[in-house]
Backbone as CSV, one residue per row, in Angstrom:
resi,resn,N_x,N_y,N_z,CA_x,CA_y,CA_z,C_x,C_y,C_z
1,MET,-71.518,82.264,95.869,-72.988,81.352,95.924,-73.832,82.076,96.519
2,VAL,-75.280,81.996,95.859,-76.577,82.732,96.620,-77.065,81.808,97.473
3,LYS,-77.481,82.471,98.620,-78.162,81.998,99.699,-79.393,81.955,99.737
4,THR,-80.353,80.772,99.773,-82.034,80.884,99.665,-82.333,81.051,101.014
5,TYR,-83.439,81.906,101.338,-83.805,81.884,102.601,-85.290,81.647,102.253
6,ARG,-86.050,80.405,103.439,-87.228,80.461,102.892,-87.979,80.880,104.760
7,PHE,-89.263,81.359,104.122,-89.912,82.057,105.455,-91.286,81.383,105.737
8,ASN,-91.935,81.227,106.994,-92.990,80.846,106.732,-94.410,82.053,106.147
9,ARG,-95.119,81.580,105.439,-96.100,82.513,105.298,-96.766,83.343,106.420
10,LYS,-97.618,82.605,107.372,-98.101,83.120,108.468,-97.173,84.112,109.260
11,GLU,-95.950,83.631,109.411,-95.153,84.436,110.176,-94.797,85.944,109.698
12,LEU,-94.551,85.847,108.407,-94.541,86.716,107.336,-95.841,88.058,107.553
13,ILE,-96.993,87.340,107.622,-97.954,88.281,107.713,-97.987,88.865,108.695
14,ASP,-97.866,88.058,110.017,-97.905,88.588,111.402,-97.281,89.742,111.443
15,PHE,-95.538,89.350,111.005,-94.840,90.518,111.438,-95.198,91.982,110.642
16,ALA,-95.800,91.827,109.217,-96.280,92.955,108.644,-97.194,93.278,109.568
17,ILE,-98.226,92.806,109.625,-99.277,93.294,110.583,-99.027,94.101,111.852
18,ARG,-97.901,93.296,112.683,-97.339,93.921,113.870,-96.784,95.454,113.333
19,TYR,-96.225,95.458,112.311,-95.244,96.382,111.936,-95.989,97.659,111.507
20,MET,-97.468,97.301,110.851,-98.159,98.494,110.586,-99.132,99.047,111.566
21,GLU,-99.469,97.928,112.527,-100.153,98.450,113.781,-99.201,99.404,114.573
22,LYS,-98.225,99.193,114.723,-97.068,100.241,115.323,-97.033,101.566,114.408
23,LEU,-97.604,101.426,113.311,-97.901,102.892,112.591,-99.293,103.441,112.864
24,GLY,-100.150,102.826,113.426,-101.318,103.220,113.524,-102.402,102.680,112.484
25,ILE,-102.050,101.796,112.150,-102.958,101.281,110.808,-103.799,99.942,111.737
26,PRO,-105.235,99.810,111.792,-105.805,98.859,112.531,-105.438,97.533,112.034
27,GLU,-105.621,96.804,113.033,-105.240,95.355,112.665,-106.129,94.646,111.605
28,GLU,-107.139,95.173,111.027,-108.088,94.306,110.179,-107.413,94.893,108.861
29,HIS,-107.287,96.109,108.637,-106.617,96.816,107.748,-105.379,96.445,107.294
30,ALA,-104.408,96.209,108.690,-103.218,95.703,108.235,-102.928,94.291,107.484
31,GLY,-103.836,93.700,108.144,-103.939,92.135,107.650,-104.472,92.067,106.406
32,ILE,-105.529,92.817,105.851,-105.643,92.807,104.023,-104.469,93.220,103.738
33,VAL,-103.536,94.494,103.650,-102.577,94.920,103.031,-101.481,94.010,103.185
34,ALA,-101.057,93.244,104.302,-100.019,92.043,104.804,-100.318,91.112,103.611
35,ASP,-101.531,90.468,103.541,-101.833,89.590,102.773,-101.754,89.798,101.316
36,VAL,-101.815,90.882,100.927,-101.903,91.396,99.353,-100.396,91.273,99.284
37,MET,-99.432,91.904,100.268,-98.029,91.993,99.706,-97.364,90.520,99.748
38,ILE,-97.990,89.775,100.522,-97.277,88.366,100.672,-97.666,87.901,99.592
39,GLU,-98.962,87.754,99.155,-99.476,87.149,97.891,-98.745,87.375,96.469
40,ALA,-98.066,89.151,96.413,-97.353,89.363,95.240,-96.165,88.766,95.421
41,ASP,-95.381,88.649,96.736,-94.278,87.603,96.759,-94.215,86.594,96.446
42,THR,-95.302,85.951,96.912,-95.306,84.438,96.370,-95.699,84.281,94.815
43,ARG,-96.343,85.349,94.530,-96.339,85.114,92.864,-94.929,85.905,91.903
44,GLY,-94.496,86.172,92.621,-92.847,86.518,92.172,-93.023,87.991,91.527
45,VAL,-94.194,88.803,92.196,-94.161,90.030,91.662,-93.503,90.990,93.140
46,SER,-92.178,90.709,93.338,-91.480,91.153,94.670,-91.455,92.619,94.484
47,SER,-91.602,93.565,93.333,-92.155,94.890,93.628,-93.030,95.507,94.249
48,HIS,-94.213,94.517,94.641,-95.432,95.096,95.148,-95.545,94.299,96.474
49,GLY,-94.351,93.269,96.973,-94.434,92.662,97.657,-94.229,93.314,99.364
50,LEU,-93.244,92.358,100.180,-92.611,92.991,101.851,-91.820,94.085,101.495
51,ILE,-91.099,94.473,100.239,-90.325,94.929,99.996,-91.023,96.558,100.217
52,ARG,-92.233,96.780,100.251,-92.950,97.909,100.089,-93.345,98.309,101.422
53,LEU,-92.809,97.407,102.552,-93.575,97.367,103.719,-93.061,99.018,104.811
54,ASN,-91.862,98.883,104.581,-90.826,100.078,105.053,-90.670,101.160,104.064
55,THR,-89.997,100.976,102.751,-89.876,101.712,102.041,-90.826,102.779,101.214
56,TYR,-92.210,102.180,101.024,-93.425,102.745,100.702,-94.483,103.103,102.144
57,TYR,-95.156,102.131,102.503,-95.839,102.453,103.586,-95.346,102.951,104.949
58,GLY,-94.285,102.748,105.309,-93.710,102.831,106.501,-92.921,104.059,106.231
59,SER,-92.495,104.781,105.560,-92.060,105.938,105.095,-93.177,107.022,105.051
60,ARG,-93.958,106.491,104.213,-95.295,107.489,103.804,-96.000,107.669,105.006
61,LEU,-96.179,106.523,106.150,-97.151,106.981,106.744,-96.288,107.757,108.326
62,GLU,-95.223,107.655,108.200,-94.199,108.327,109.454,-94.298,109.596,108.927
63,LYS,-93.833,110.034,107.864,-94.120,111.467,107.295,-95.555,112.062,106.769
64,GLY,-96.756,111.202,107.432,-97.818,112.220,107.176,-98.821,112.035,105.938
65,TYR,-97.869,111.331,105.255,-98.449,111.505,103.580,-99.471,110.735,103.051
66,MET,-99.653,109.511,104.148,-100.805,108.505,104.512,-101.620,108.636,105.630
67,ASN,-103.047,108.337,105.587,-103.775,108.430,106.819,-104.342,106.682,107.025
68,PRO,-103.663,106.516,108.296,-103.819,104.842,108.650,-105.013,104.880,109.202
69,LYS,-106.052,106.001,109.459,-107.246,105.421,109.762,-108.316,106.194,109.156
70,ALA,-108.188,105.963,107.827,-108.951,107.083,106.704,-110.469,106.540,107.234
71,ASP,-110.882,107.591,106.713,-112.674,107.666,106.866,-113.381,107.743,105.291
72,LEU,-113.616,106.369,104.890,-113.984,106.048,103.427,-115.193,106.765,103.494
73,LYS,-115.673,107.454,102.394,-117.107,107.779,101.968,-117.150,107.576,100.598
74,THR,-118.733,107.193,100.229,-119.061,107.085,98.863,-119.659,108.107,98.696
75,ILE,-119.049,108.757,97.677,-119.382,110.510,96.606,-120.358,109.925,96.137
76,SER,-120.551,109.075,95.273,-121.566,108.895,94.067,-121.539,107.101,93.614
77,GLU,-122.577,106.804,93.397,-122.912,105.563,92.789,-123.888,105.353,91.893
78,THR,-124.051,104.578,90.739,-124.501,104.294,89.403,-124.776,102.878,89.371
79,ASP,-125.278,102.528,88.509,-125.522,100.744,88.470,-123.972,100.213,87.877
80,THR,-123.125,100.986,87.452,-122.053,100.613,86.816,-120.563,101.022,87.609
81,THR,-121.047,102.144,88.449,-119.933,102.808,89.221,-119.843,102.895,90.225
82,LEU,-118.586,103.490,91.002,-118.832,103.572,92.345,-117.548,104.889,92.417
83,LEU,-117.801,105.869,93.029,-116.763,106.807,93.489,-116.641,106.937,95.128
84,VAL,-115.521,106.735,95.326,-115.130,106.884,96.955,-114.219,107.581,97.110
85,ASP,-114.567,108.319,98.343,-113.195,109.201,99.018,-112.602,108.564,99.699
86,GLY,-111.191,108.125,99.192,-110.313,107.324,100.318,-109.642,108.301,101.668
87,ASP,-109.953,109.439,101.320,-109.270,109.862,102.567,-107.658,110.101,102.900
88,ASN,-107.106,109.607,101.863,-105.619,109.265,101.826,-105.087,108.319,102.420
89,GLY,-106.285,107.284,102.351,-105.738,106.013,103.028,-104.961,104.929,102.143
90,LEU,-105.090,104.050,102.522,-104.203,102.505,101.867,-105.325,102.148,100.750
91,GLY,-104.293,102.248,99.861,-105.178,101.706,98.764,-105.699,100.401,98.466
92,HIS,-105.536,99.600,99.001,-105.779,98.018,99.406,-107.097,98.280,100.330
93,ILE,-107.021,98.888,101.347,-108.405,99.209,101.982,-109.600,99.909,100.968
94,ILE,-109.198,100.963,100.420,-109.827,101.790,99.607,-110.928,100.688,98.754
95,PHE,-110.057,99.466,98.041,-110.808,98.783,97.191,-111.725,97.954,97.934
96,LYS,-110.993,97.548,98.812,-112.257,96.470,99.691,-113.336,97.362,100.438
97,CYS,-113.230,98.594,100.446,-114.287,99.604,101.058,-115.767,99.318,100.927
98,ASP,-115.988,98.772,99.834,-117.676,98.316,99.626,-117.673,97.327,98.549
99,GLU,-118.235,96.105,98.969,-118.403,94.907,98.561,-119.035,94.881,96.916
100,SER,-119.977,96.177,96.995,-120.685,96.305,95.748,-119.663,96.885,94.938
101,VAL,-118.590,97.187,94.993,-117.687,97.613,93.793,-117.281,96.202,92.892
102,HIS,-116.967,95.346,93.431,-116.860,93.800,92.908,-117.841,93.602,92.074
103,THR,-119.215,93.832,92.126,-120.455,93.155,91.695,-120.618,94.135,90.119
104,LYS,-119.945,95.500,90.237,-120.175,96.285,89.378,-119.110,95.980,88.271
105,SER,-118.170,95.022,88.155,-117.124,95.269,87.412,-117.383,93.868,86.484
């Protein structure tokens, strides 16, 4: 028989934030990533959910493959495009880097 576990959303987000902070990710950025991962799990897309916390983010940050405190820079911008150097940071943060990117889509 399969056992089902249920977790409180806020507690999962808080857990993910604490985990990422220990890897050097600023709390604000950790909150964005945690929220996206929990939302993926909530929507049934577990391949992009909390399963990624250690297997992707943890291992890549520990090995130095990702920059936890990336310095994002706008390289160029037109009326319809925005090119950002994400400094090898977290993709969720790079996407959120400039609210103007949302008005271009």
